[in-house]
N, C-alpha and C positions, 0 to 999 in steps of 0.2 A: 257758303255752305258746300258748294261743289268741291272747293279746295280741301275742306276738312274731310269730306267723304273720301276723296282720293288719297289723302294722307292716311286715313284709317285703313283703306284697302291695302296699301303698300305695307303698313305696319303689321297687318295680319298675315302677310305672306311669309313663308319660310323658305330659306334656301335649302339646297339639297342636303347639306351636312346637318342642319337643324332638323329637317324632316326625318333623316335617318336616326338621329339621336332620340327624337320623340317616339318613333315607331319601336326602336329597340327597347326604350324604357317601358313603353306600354306592354310589349310582349313579356318583359321581365316581371312587371306587376301582375299580369294575368297568370304567368307560370307560378308565381309565388302564391296567388290566391287559389289556384287549382291544384297546387302541389304536384305538377307534372309539366314537362316542357311542351310548348306550343309548336306544333309541326305545321308547315305550310307546303302545299303541293305546288307542282309546276303550273298547273292550271290556275291556281289562285294567284301565283305571281304574275301570270299573263293578264289576269283581270285587273290586278292592282296597277300594273304598268299602263294598261289601256285607260284606266280611270285618271291617272295623273299625266297622261299624254306622252308616255314613253313607248317607243316602238318595241313590241315583244321580241323582235329579233335580237336587240341588244341585251335583253334579259337572258335569252338562251346563250348568247355569247359569253356574258359575264358568268352565268352558271357553269358553263363549260370550263372557263378559266379557273374557277374555284375548285371544281371537281377534279380537274386534270393537273392541278398545281402539284409540284413535287412534294413528297413527304418531308416533314421538318427534319433537319439534320442535327446531330449532336454538335456540341462546341468543338470537339476534337475533329469530327468529320469536316466541319466548316473550315477549320484551320488548315487541315491537310489537303482537302480536295478543292476548296473554294466553292465555286458554283455547283449546284446539283447536277448529276449526270442524267439528263433527261432531254428528249427530243419529241416533237409532235409533227403530224401532217394531217391533211384533210383527204377524205375519200368521198366522192360524189357519184351519184347515179346507181347506188347499191342500197338494198334494204339492210336493216340492222342484222338480220339473220345471215345475209350474204357476207357482210363485213366480218362477223364473228367466225364464220366458216373459212373465209380467206385468211384471216390471221392465224387460225389454228393450223391450216394447211401450210402456210408459209413458215411458221416457227418450227413445225415438226419435220417438214421435208427439206427445207432450205437451210435452216439454222441449227439443226441437230438438237433441239430443245424438246422438253416434255412438260405438259401442264402440271402445275402443282395446286396450291390453294386457290380458292375463289375469292376475288376482291369485288367491291362494288363497281360494276361496270367493266370488269376485266378479270385477269388471271395472273398468278405467279408462274414463272417459268424456271425450270431447272435443266441442267445439262443432262442430256440422254447419253449415257455411257455404254449403251448396247452396241455391239460391233456392227450389227445390221444397220442401225440408224446412222452410224458414222459413215459407213460405205455409201448409203443412199444420199446423205447430205453432201458428201464430197463429189458425188456424180452429178448433182443438180447444178445447173447454171444460175447465176444471179444471187446466190447466197453469199453473205460476207462472213459467215461463221462467227456469230456473237460469242459462241461458247469458247472460242480460242482466247478471247481477251477478258471475258467476264465470267464470274462464277454463277452459282445457282441463285442469284439475287435479282433477276430481271423480272419486271412486271409490265403489263400493258393494261390500259384502261381506254374505254371508248365513251365519248359523249355525243349523243345524237342531237343535232341542231334542228333538223327537219326530217321528213320521211326518207329522203335519199341524200342527206348531207350529214356527215359524221366527222368527228375529230378523234384521231388515235394518238395516244401518248405512250411512249416507252421510257422506262426509268431503270437505272441500276443503283443500288446502294453503294457500290464501290467497295465491296468486301475484300477483293484481292488487293487493290491499291492500299487500303487501310491496313491490311495485314502486313504488307511490305513495309509501310511506314512504321508500324509498331515494332517490327523486328529490327529495323535499322536503328530506331531510337533506343531500343533495349540494349543492343550491342554497344552503341555509343555510350550509354549510361554506365554499362559495366566497365568499359575501358577507362572512362573518366574516374570512376571510383577507384580502380586499381592505381591509376596515375597519381591521384591525390593522396591515397594512402601511402604509396611509395615515397612521394615527395615529403610527406609529414614525417615518415620514419627517418629519411636521410637529411632532414632539416633544410630542404630546398623547396619550401612551400611556395615561394613566389614564382619560381620556375614552373612548379606543378600547376599553379593557378593559371599561368599563361597558357600552358599546354591544354589545360582543361577548357579554357575559353575557346581555343582554336578547334579542338575536337568537337565541342558542343555546337559551334557554328557550322562546321562541316557536316556533322550528323544531321542537324535540322535541315540544312540545305539539300543533302542527298535524299532525306526522307520526304520532304515536301516536293522537291523537284521531280523525283522519280514517281511519286504517287500521282502528281498532277499530270505528268506525261502519260502514265498508264490510264488515268481517268479520261484524258483526251482521246486516247485510242478507243476506249469503250464508247465514248460519246460519238465519235465518228462511225463506229460500227452500228450503233443504234440509228444514226441518221441514214447510213447507206441501206440498212435493213428496211427502214420505212419507205425509202425511195423505191426499193425493189418490190415491197409490198404494194405500194400504190400503182406501180406498173403492172404487176401481176393481177391485181384485183380490179382492173378496168372492166366496166360492163361490156360484155361481148355483143357485137352487132349481129343481128339476124341476117343471113344471106337472102338474096332475092328468091332463090328456090325455097328456102325455109319459110319465107313470108307467104309464098304461093300455097305451100302445103298447109300452113296454119289457116289461111283463109278458106281453103277447100274443106278442111276439117270442121271449121266453124259453120260453113254452109250445110254440111251433111248433118251436123248435130242439130241445126235449127230446122 
């Protein structure tokens, strides 16, 4: 009897993948019956994790990975650029308001950027072409000048893991490298069309096809190689910018005199 009960308990248990499929299907059935999507809050996720014995810290980490994941690229962008142009870092010891203020100050003063559209958890950034901003950015130490290698397609997002623990991600769509690759491919296609047409007219089609293959290979090589080299420069700029941001956004320690004055003020108020 005990062996049978043990086998029944093991049979009733679900592994993680089965449990995920069951919950996903249950949410789909509920959405279909209610004719609207089922939304789950972060607090509900924490309670679910606690119920099934999962540390809520890992839930927040997984949620951050999903929210800060780079946006999906087109097939052309994946072929030209390869990996997404994105970098991330952690900021600790600051409130969310301090993090947002530090990012805005860093991007406007050190990187010569100006905020654009609002994103979930972040902002779009465009190149600030006003001469005063350029002079100020060049005079500030620590900025790596993202605007020199990237266009107005830089975004940042912040995910808060705890009260004073945050993850900041920066991404570029690679607009300038993609434009470079498109121009190179267009020029190569035009040259190949002219060569093939001339070879057909002069009855030297085989020679023309050989030249066509050579130019096509060279064009693709220059387009992909140049665009990925450019994308690598943008990726390095984002990485250096996050390093500078993390250094500039460190929480400031209160001096001994400042602590004495704060305690004196608290005693007077009490």
